[in-house]
C-alpha positions as CSV (number, residue, x, y, z in Angstrom):
1,M,83.8,97.2,109.4
2,R,83.7,100.5,107.2
3,L,87.4,100.6,107.2
4,L,87.5,96.9,105.7
5,V,84.8,97.6,102.9
6,F,86.6,100.6,101.9
7,A,90.0,98.6,101.9
8,F,88.2,95.8,100.2
9,I,87.2,98.4,97.7
10,A,90.3,99.8,97.0
11,L,92.1,96.6,96.4
12,I,88.9,95.8,93.6
13,L,89.5,98.9,91.9
14,L,93.6,98.9,92.1
15,S,93.1,95.4,90.5
16,L,90.7,96.9,87.8
17,G,93.5,99.6,87.1
18,S,96.0,96.8,86.7
19,A,94.3,94.6,84.6
20,L,93.7,97.8,82.4
21,F,97.3,98.5,82.5
22,F,98.8,94.8,81.6
23,L,95.9,95.0,78.6
24,V,97.4,98.0,77.4
25,R,101.2,96.9,78.0
26,D,100.7,93.5,76.9
27,Q,98.1,93.9,74.2
28,G,96.4,90.7,75.1
29,Q,99.3,88.3,74.7
30,S,99.7,87.1,78.1
31,T,97.5,86.1,80.8
32,R,98.3,88.9,83.1
33,T,94.9,90.8,82.3
34,V,93.1,87.5,82.9
35,K,94.7,86.7,86.5
36,A,93.9,90.5,87.7
37,L,90.5,90.6,86.7
38,A,89.8,87.0,88.4
39,L,91.4,88.5,91.5
40,R,88.9,91.4,91.2
41,V,86.1,89.0,90.7
42,G,87.3,87.1,93.8
43,L,87.6,90.2,95.9
44,S,83.7,91.3,94.7
45,I,82.6,87.9,95.9
46,A,84.6,88.1,99.5
47,L,83.0,91.7,99.8
48,F,80.0,90.8,99.1
49,A,79.9,87.5,101.5
50,L,81.8,90.2,104.3
51,L,78.6,92.2,103.7
52,M,76.5,89.1,104.2
53,L,78.3,87.8,107.4
54,G,78.6,91.5,109.1
55,Y,74.6,92.2,108.5
56,K,74.3,88.4,109.6
57,L,76.4,89.1,113.0
58,G,74.7,92.3,113.7
59,F,78.0,94.5,112.9
60,I,75.7,96.4,109.9
61,P,72.6,97.4,111.3
62,G,69.2,96.9,109.7
63,R,67.5,100.0,108.2
64,L,65.0,101.5,110.4
65,T,61.4,103.0,108.9
């Protein structure tokens, strides 16, 4: 589970970096920046859903006090 979360975080950062690259390279004249940012948002939502599902199924234990 931990590796999957780190993979999602790496993909999110990669998408954010590519959006910055497209923004600088295309100077805002193409839709590649918007697509990269939309992908980042989708990956973030998927990561959140994965974390919620992992907690619900018991893959992520709750905090003991």
